[in-house]
C-alpha positions in Angstrom: 43.0 129.3 79.4 41.1 125.8 77.4 37.8 126.0 79.8 36.2 123.3 77.4 38.9 121.0 77.1 39.1 120.4 80.4 35.7 120.2 80.9 36.1 117.1 78.2 38.6 115.5 80.7 36.5 115.6 83.3 33.9 114.5 81.2 35.5 111.7 80.2 37.1 111.1 83.6 33.4 110.5 84.8 32.0 108.6 82.6 35.2 106.4 81.6 37.5 106.5 84.7 41.3 107.2 84.9 41.8 104.6 82.1 39.3 106.6 79.9 41.2 109.8 80.5 44.7 108.5 79.7 43.4 107.0 76.4 42.2 110.7 75.9 45.3 111.7 76.5 47.1 109.6 74.1 44.7 110.2 71.4 45.4 113.9 71.4 48.4 114.0 72.1 47.5 116.5 74.7 47.3 115.5 78.8 45.0 117.7 81.3 47.7 119.5 82.8 48.4 120.9 78.9 45.0 121.2 78.1 44.7 123.6 81.2 47.4 125.7 79.9 46.5 126.1 76.0 43.7 127.8 74.1 40.1 126.0 73.1 40.5 126.3 69.1 37.9 124.9 67.6 40.1 122.3 65.8 41.3 121.2 69.1 37.8 121.5 70.6 36.3 119.1 67.2 39.4 116.6 67.9 38.9 116.4 71.5 35.4 115.7 71.4 35.8 113.4 68.4 37.8 111.4 70.8 36.6 111.4 73.6 33.1 110.5 72.1 34.7 107.4 70.8 36.4 106.6 74.0 33.0 107.0 76.5 30.9 105.4 73.1 28.5 108.4 72.8 28.5 111.7 71.4 29.3 114.3 74.4 28.7 117.6 72.7 25.8 118.4 74.6 27.6 118.1 77.6 30.6 119.8 76.7 28.1 122.7 75.5 25.3 121.7 78.1 25.7 124.5 80.9 26.4 127.6 78.6 24.5 130.1 79.3 
């Protein structure tokens, strides 16, 4: 399961709303539903973080890794 990809969707939704979430789906080619079903591969994570950061206007890397303990 792609916990981090789903988390990125949640971050974008919180910071950029539904419009931002839709942009992320278009830019990545992966819907939130699909993101929940695929693996968190390093290349997909990098693409998601880059596109999400562009959408919200700031680097979200720390938010994605933030509560990892």
